[in-house]
N, C-alpha and C positions, 0 to 999 in steps of 0.2 A: 504494500500500500504506499502511496506517495505521502510523504510528510513535508510539511511547510516548514522552512527555515526562515530566518530573517531575510536572506538573500532572495529565496523564492517568493517571499511576501512582496518585497520591493519590485522584483521582476514582474509579478502579477499585477501590481498597481501600475507599473509602466505599461503593461499589456492592456489593462482596462482603459487606460488613457489614450493609447495610440492606435488600438485596433478598432476598425469599424466592422463588427460582426454582421453577417447576413442573418436577419431574423427570420423565423419561420413564416412570417407574413410577407416577406419580400420575395420568397422563392416558392414558386409552385411546385411542391414536392413531387418528384417523379416516383418516389416510393414512401410509404409511411415510415419506414426505417430512417429516411433521411430527415423527415420532420422531427422524429423523436431525438435523433442525434443533435440537430440544431437547437432544440429546446433544452436538452441536457447540457450542451456546450455553453449556451447563453446563461443558463442557471449557474454553471461552474464559474463563468467569467464574472457574473454578477456577485456571487458569494465570495469570491476571491477578493473582490474590491471592498467587501465589508470588513476584512480582516485588518485590524490596525497594528497588530503586533505588540500591543499592550498586554501585560499579564492579567489573567482573570478567567473565571469559569465561563463566561459568556463567549470570550475569545477562544477558549478551548473547544466549546461546543461548536462555534463557527468553523474552526479548523478541521474538526472531525468531520463535519457535515461537507465541507468543501473537498476534503480528501475523498470521501465516498462519492460525491457527485462528479468530481473531475476524473476519478479512475473509471467510472462507468462511461463517462463521455469518451474517454481515451479508447476503451474497448469497443464502443460503438463505432468510433471513427475508423479504427483498424479493420473491423469487420466490413463496414461499408466500402471503405477503399479497396479491400480485396475483392469483394463481390461485384463491384462496379467499376473495375479498373478500365474497362473498355467504353464506359458510358460518360460521354463528354459532359452532359448537363450535371450528372452527379458529381463528377470530378471538379467541375467549376464551382459548384456549391460547397464542396469540401475545401477548396484551396485556401480560403482565408483562415481556416482552422488548422491547416497542415503543420505549421511550425509548432503549435502548442500541443497538439493531440497525437501526433505520430511519434514513433519512438526513433 
């Protein structure tokens, strides 16, 4: 399971500020799996932005939840990427997420 360090939190905040993710509303999903991935990835990105790095139980809860959501989104990305490697529309929808969710 992915754990957040201070460095990853700062990188996550940079990611939230600089990336313009494609929302599920902006893409006509070719497959329901693509829509599920985009929703999961967007929740991961949003929740990562909520992590302040300050100590406390609420932050620990947010980190656990972000770890869970981001790991699920990573698995969804990898599966979609493999299954739709020849589908240009799905690959185009995945491209904005590739750097953060591929291994």
